[in-house]
VOGU-3710 file (C-alpha; in Angstrom, 3 decimals, decimal comma):
1> xxxxxxxxxx> 9,831/-14,822/-34,702  9,975/-16,402/-31,328  13,921/-14,693/-30,994  12,199/-11,324/-31,763  9,852/-12,031/-29,214  11,616/-14,740/-26,976  8,390/-16,220/-27,010  8,185/-19,893/-26,664  8,184/-21,634/-30,235  5,251/-24,818/-29,427
11> xxxxxxxxxx> 3,387/-20,899/-28,102  3,456/-18,493/-31,224  3,177/-21,776/-33,540  -0,124/-22,952/-31,631  -1,084/-19,443/-31,510  -1,418/-18,983/-35,453  -2,748/-22,419/-36,093  -5,845/-21,450/-34,053  -8,829/-20,718/-36,158  -8,490/-16,943/-35,230
21> xxxxxxxxxx> -7,660/-14,151/-38,102  -7,169/-10,854/-36,426  -8,659/-8,008/-38,414  -6,417/-5,552/-39,708  -7,914/-2,215/-40,857  -5,014/-0,402/-42,338  -5,220/3,383/-43,104  -2,472/5,486/-45,229  -2,113/9,431/-44,783  0,874/12,111/-46,209
31> xxxxxxxxxx> 3,513/9,309/-46,902  5,327/7,240/-49,566  4,031/4,064/-48,986  7,391/2,325/-47,391  6,396/1,027/-44,470  3,451/-1,003/-46,929  6,503/-1,770/-48,729  8,171/-2,859/-45,618  5,132/-5,360/-44,498  5,331/-6,831/-47,895
41> xxxxxxxxxx> 9,574/-7,944/-46,684  8,560/-9,149/-43,722  9,475/-13,270/-43,084  8,581/-15,550/-40,344  5,776/-15,898/-41,488  6,109/-14,287/-45,082  3,577/-12,083/-46,078  1,292/-14,702/-47,870  0,991/-16,541/-44,613  0,777/-13,632/-43,227
51> xxxxxxxxxx> -2,329/-12,650/-44,795  -3,919/-15,871/-45,566  -3,578/-17,550/-42,098  -2,440/-14,765/-39,723  -4,705/-11,803/-40,010  -7,438/-10,168/-41,761  -6,446/-7,558/-44,233  -10,515/-6,152/-43,975  -9,259/-3,019/-45,552  -5,653/-1,337/-47,219
61> xxxxxxxxxx> -6,102/0,705/-50,155  -2,980/-0,458/-52,132  -3,260/-4,072/-51,377  -7,025/-4,324/-51,403  -9,003/-5,352/-55,134  -11,693/-3,569/-54,377  -11,370/0,242/-55,276  -13,786/3,074/-54,872  -17,043/3,089/-53,337  -15,971/-0,792/-52,517
71> xxxxxxxxxx> -13,136/-0,163/-50,829  -15,254/2,426/-48,160  -17,742/-0,182/-47,798  -15,390/-2,622/-46,872  -13,840/0,303/-44,642  -17,407/1,090/-43,027  -18,014/-2,830/-42,873  -14,915/-3,498/-40,670  -15,304/-0,940/-38,699  -19,433/-1,644/-37,574
81> xxxxxxxxxx> -18,532/-5,355/-36,874  -15,702/-3,981/-34,490  -12,796/-6,041/-33,033  -10,260/-5,285/-35,040  -7,011/-3,535/-35,124  -6,197/-0,028/-36,797  -3,072/0,499/-38,118  -1,941/3,680/-39,425  0,446/4,481/-42,083  1,605/7,871/-42,708
91> xxxxxxxxxx> 1,241/11,132/-41,186  -2,371/13,286/-41,098  -2,413/16,800/-41,849  -4,354/19,481/-39,451  -4,360/22,540/-40,944  -7,345/23,471/-42,423  -9,553/21,079/-41,711  -7,448/18,858/-42,424  -7,936/19,289/-46,443  -4,471/18,352/-47,426
101> xxxxxxxxxx> -5,499/14,715/-47,684  -8,083/13,565/-48,517  -9,286/10,159/-49,203  -12,997/8,746/-50,617  -14,216/12,421/-49,597  -13,277/12,032/-46,021  -9,801/13,629/-44,147  -7,037/11,720/-43,228  -8,147/13,373/-39,696  -11,233/12,587/-39,654
111> xxxxxxxxxx> -10,791/9,047/-40,908  -8,267/8,222/-38,287  -10,396/9,635/-35,653  -12,766/7,492/-35,838  -11,651/4,439/-37,330  -8,891/4,228/-33,527  -12,296/5,053/-31,286  -12,865/1,273/-32,153  -10,049/-0,457/-32,527  -8,388/-2,900/-30,242
121> xxxxxxxxxx> -5,692/-0,896/-30,025  -3,691/1,312/-33,150  -0,180/0,866/-34,484  1,814/3,804/-35,443  3,844/2,409/-38,421  6,275/4,229/-39,210  8,067/7,808/-38,472  5,695/9,678/-40,185  2,468/8,123/-37,981  4,815/8,539/-35,321
131> xxxxxxxxxx> 5,435/11,898/-35,392  4,784/13,914/-38,798  7,936/12,716/-40,646  9,087/14,154/-43,391  5,655/15,361/-44,019  6,482/17,237/-40,364  9,879/18,781/-41,430  9,755/22,462/-41,283  7,705/24,475/-42,047  5,411/21,752/-41,781
141> xxxxxxxxxx> 2,941/23,937/-44,087  0,129/20,875/-43,767  0,893/21,015/-39,837  1,130/17,158/-40,193  1,312/15,348/-36,928  1,336/11,123/-35,856  -1,506/9,557/-34,675  -0,988/11,066/-31,520  -1,115/14,621/-32,345  -4,566/14,117/-34,458
151> xxxxxxxxxx> -6,323/12,134/-31,899  -4,962/13,338/-28,000  -7,052/11,033/-26,341  -5,851/7,969/-28,453  -6,126/4,416/-26,456  -3,648/1,477/-26,814  -1,187/3,090/-29,076  1,864/0,858/-30,403  4,757/3,370/-31,688  6,668/1,521/-34,397
161> xxxxxxxxxx> 8,758/4,413/-35,506  11,290/3,789/-38,718  11,256/4,928/-42,528  10,039/2,588/-42,775  9,175/0,221/-40,059  10,532/-2,920/-40,422  8,163/-5,427/-41,319  9,480/-7,930/-39,206  8,565/-5,544/-36,372  5,373/-4,990/-37,208
171> xxxxxxxxxx> 4,158/-8,140/-37,870  5,935/-9,291/-34,469  3,923/-7,028/-32,380  0,777/-8,555/-34,349  1,795/-11,827/-33,734  2,439/-11,209/-29,870  -1,275/-9,706/-29,698  -2,182/-13,039/-30,954  0,035/-15,869/-28,914  -0,640/-13,875/-25,576
181> xxxxxxxxxx> -3,796/-11,565/-26,064  -1,820/-8,386/-24,935  0,002/-5,681/-26,650  3,363/-7,040/-26,405  5,320/-4,636/-23,173  6,020/-0,812/-24,053  8,542/1,782/-23,052  7,629/5,444/-21,903  6,581/6,585/-25,118  4,725/3,238/-26,007
191> xxxxxxxxxx> 7,600/1,442/-28,251  7,918/-2,285/-28,447  10,561/-3,247/-26,218  11,951/-5,730/-28,654  12,649/-3,867/-30,707  13,428/-0,482/-29,245  14,933/-1,117/-25,656  18,687/-1,077/-27,439  20,951/1,544/-29,251  21,976/-0,244/-32,412
201> xxxxxxxxxx> 26,240/0,562/-31,258  25,350/-0,097/-27,663  27,420/-3,117/-26,405  29,428/-4,514/-29,363  25,702/-5,364/-31,229  26,212/-3,400/-34,517  28,603/-5,236/-36,503  31,217/-2,298/-36,661  31,832/-1,626/-32,799  34,697/-3,559/-32,487
211> xxxxxxxxxx> 36,615/-1,155/-35,021  35,312/1,840/-33,433  36,782/0,367/-29,950  40,137/-0,288/-31,875  39,935/3,107/-33,349  39,063/2,134/-36,571  37,781/5,214/-37,953  36,690/6,029/-41,479  36,820/9,754/-42,536  36,246/9,947/-45,729
221> xxxxxxxxxx> 33,841/7,914/-48,207  36,067/5,535/-50,015  38,377/5,711/-47,761  40,231/2,588/-46,762  38,599/1,693/-43,187  35,537/2,629/-45,022  36,083/-0,064/-47,768  36,835/-2,244/-45,041  33,898/-2,144/-42,952  35,376/0,450/-40,267
231> xxxxxxxxxx> 33,286/2,639/-37,940  31,501/5,019/-39,724  30,468/7,449/-36,668  33,127/10,042/-38,329  30,770/9,958/-41,534  27,826/10,803/-39,440  26,313/7,655/-38,425  23,690/7,699/-35,744  23,740/4,864/-34,427  25,660/5,596/-31,445
241> xxxxxxxxxx> 22,484/7,178/-29,983  19,766/5,818/-32,133  17,730/2,622/-30,110  16,410/0,241/-33,168  17,108/-3,391/-33,466  18,514/-2,979/-36,768  21,962/-4,964/-36,456  19,197/-7,553/-35,424  16,207/-7,794/-37,749  17,449/-6,578/-40,981
251> xxxxxxxxxx> 15,325/-6,024/-43,939  14,986/-8,147/-46,979  16,353/-10,713/-45,316  20,106/-9,791/-44,529  20,603/-5,721/-45,365  20,650/-2,695/-43,654  22,314/0,761/-44,393  25,699/0,001/-41,992  25,815/-3,139/-43,145  25,988/-2,418/-47,004
261> xxxxxxxxxx> 28,270/1,168/-45,574  25,739/3,706/-45,387  25,466/5,288/-42,052  22,543/5,001/-39,829  20,408/8,795/-40,021  18,638/7,584/-36,990  15,466/7,445/-38,457  13,538/5,763/-35,488  14,455/9,147/-33,685  11,598/11,468/-32,757
271> xxxxxxxxxx> 11,627/14,074/-35,168  14,523/12,762/-36,570  14,507/14,774/-39,930  14,694/18,092/-38,430  17,057/16,936/-35,366  19,467/14,323/-37,315  19,921/16,324/-40,523  22,617/16,575/-41,785  22,749/13,480/-42,326  26,124/12,674/-43,809
281> xx> 28,371/15,321/-41,413  29,717/14,097/-38,241
//
């Protein structure tokens, strides 16, 4: 975590050891729960330490024991108490008053507007929450959008795109707030610089960058250059134009698409479902 945030280890240790757990209210809209799955695979701290030592996950429909009225009561109590962080996963449909996603009798559109209004800050976790993701791909019949589209006046919005967002990055943003009592530095789009400042394939960050410079570019799936770790740009890899730190902060402690021989589809790019398809073509 210190490496991801470029903060001294002792300051992070002191912050996490303090008797202070950050209340978090997690909302789910139109999505596949992939961002939750990614959160469960975070490391340093892992999800067990995260839930018991770092944050107080006061509401999360997928992970909480409570259901039905008890779940809604937990949400209402957390919002009334205040001092919480709102994390939004999934897109928010706005067509027909938002009726295409209803939770406990309340539309996701109403929920997001109500909960973000009292939050210390809001994290749009994943591409769906950032700009609508796959739900907003053409023709977008539900008029799905991201948090900013659903709540134009949302304050202190941290955008963390990805399909899904890397759980390590998401936890890092929360740890930064606990350590510094402030949001991590953001770019002009509201994305944390520690995760989205650099391109994947720029300045030798990608493990296949040297192959690109040497002219070793795979021309077909399974050819010799592909099998021996050559550059995948001619197969449709979007790494050269994608801003993310996947090359550094892998999933499951050691894996990422390019490392497995697949292409980067540019999932942190705004509107990538429409802008970057077909994914497996140059």
